[in-house]
SEKEVEX-298955 format. One record per residue (C-alpha): x, y negated, z. Coordinates in Angstrom, 2 decimals, m for minus. Layout:
% residues N
rec east->X	north->Y	up->Z
...
END
This chain:
% residues 96
rec east->0.03	north->m12.36	up->11.34
rec east->m1.25	north->m13.42	up->7.95
rec east->m1.50	north->m10.92	up->5.11
rec east->1.09	north->m12.74	up->2.98
rec east->3.81	north->m12.24	up->5.63
rec east->2.82	north->m8.60	up->6.08
rec east->3.09	north->m8.12	up->2.33
rec east->6.54	north->m9.76	up->2.24
rec east->7.75	north->m7.36	up->4.93
rec east->6.46	north->m4.41	up->2.90
rec east->8.13	north->m5.60	up->m0.30
rec east->11.50	north->m6.20	up->1.40
rec east->11.36	north->m2.87	up->3.21
rec east->10.51	north->m0.82	up->0.13
rec east->13.26	north->m2.50	up->m1.89
rec east->15.76	north->m1.87	up->0.92
rec east->14.89	north->1.84	up->0.70
rec east->15.56	north->1.86	up->m3.06
rec east->11.94	north->1.81	up->m4.17
rec east->9.79	north->m0.50	up->m6.24
rec east->6.90	north->m2.45	up->m4.74
rec east->4.83	north->m3.78	up->m7.61
rec east->1.88	north->m6.17	up->m7.35
rec east->m1.16	north->m4.32	up->m8.67
rec east->m3.35	north->m6.50	up->m10.89
rec east->m6.03	north->m4.78	up->m12.92
rec east->m8.13	north->m7.24	up->m14.95
rec east->m11.72	north->m6.08	up->m15.13
rec east->m11.32	north->m3.69	up->m12.19
rec east->m12.00	north->m5.31	up->m8.84
rec east->m11.21	north->m3.66	up->m5.54
rec east->m7.90	north->m2.09	up->m6.53
rec east->m5.15	north->m1.86	up->m3.87
rec east->m2.64	north->m4.71	up->m3.50
rec east->0.54	north->m2.81	up->m4.33
rec east->1.87	north->0.17	up->m6.25
rec east->4.94	north->1.64	up->m4.62
rec east->7.32	north->3.95	up->m6.42
rec east->9.68	north->5.48	up->m3.88
rec east->13.31	north->6.24	up->m4.56
rec east->12.25	north->9.87	up->m5.15
rec east->9.48	north->8.96	up->m7.60
rec east->6.51	north->9.27	up->m5.26
rec east->3.70	north->6.87	up->m6.29
rec east->1.69	north->5.29	up->m3.48
rec east->m1.07	north->2.71	up->m3.78
rec east->m1.19	north->0.37	up->m0.77
rec east->m3.97	north->m1.92	up->0.40
rec east->m2.80	north->m4.41	up->3.03
rec east->m4.94	north->m5.96	up->5.73
rec east->m4.29	north->m7.97	up->8.85
rec east->m4.72	north->m6.17	up->12.17
rec east->m8.35	north->m7.28	up->12.22
rec east->m8.93	north->m7.08	up->8.47
rec east->m11.70	north->m5.02	up->6.95
rec east->m12.07	north->m3.35	up->3.56
rec east->m14.82	north->m4.70	up->1.37
rec east->m17.44	north->m2.26	up->0.09
rec east->m15.86	north->m2.55	up->m3.36
rec east->m12.40	north->m1.73	up->m1.97
rec east->m13.80	north->1.26	up->m0.06
rec east->m15.47	north->2.52	up->m3.23
rec east->m12.34	north->2.11	up->m5.36
rec east->m10.10	north->3.79	up->m2.77
rec east->m12.54	north->6.70	up->m2.48
rec east->m12.63	north->7.09	up->m6.27
rec east->m8.84	north->7.07	up->m6.44
rec east->m8.55	north->9.63	up->m3.65
rec east->m11.08	north->11.88	up->m5.39
rec east->m8.55	north->12.02	up->m8.20
rec east->m5.73	north->12.91	up->m5.79
rec east->m4.15	north->9.45	up->m5.79
rec east->m2.02	north->8.71	up->m2.74
rec east->m3.69	north->5.61	up->m1.28
rec east->m2.74	north->4.04	up->2.05
rec east->m4.53	north->1.25	up->3.90
rec east->m2.14	north->m0.53	up->6.24
rec east->m3.45	north->m2.79	up->9.00
rec east->m0.87	north->m5.28	up->10.22
rec east->2.86	north->m5.31	up->10.63
rec east->3.05	north->m2.22	up->12.86
rec east->1.35	north->m0.07	up->10.19
rec east->3.80	north->m1.42	up->7.60
rec east->6.75	north->m0.56	up->9.85
rec east->5.38	north->2.97	up->10.41
rec east->4.84	north->3.38	up->6.67
rec east->8.42	north->2.31	up->5.95
rec east->9.67	north->4.81	up->8.53
rec east->7.70	north->7.54	up->6.71
rec east->9.00	north->6.35	up->3.36
rec east->12.59	north->6.45	up->4.58
rec east->12.08	north->10.12	up->5.42
rec east->10.13	north->10.81	up->2.19
rec east->7.41	north->12.29	up->4.39
rec east->4.39	north->10.90	up->2.56
rec east->2.53	north->14.04	up->1.55
END
């Protein structure tokens, strides 16, 4: 499945659960995750989406590691099944 369709499933699912799924664009800062999710309870999660066979670039790995060092909640989801599992977690607010 192509990344665009995976992303559409994520956006629809988050909205259905009462959250926001914002496209993350950060001019001048490459490697940032694709989406910022704000759950219905206010939890902020940064999400990088990949296809099942996708791979993080070195720049993405570096940025995610830097964000995690600062206690940011960053998820990397590979394919539709990971998105579905993430949405199941989100529906139970079990993201910590």
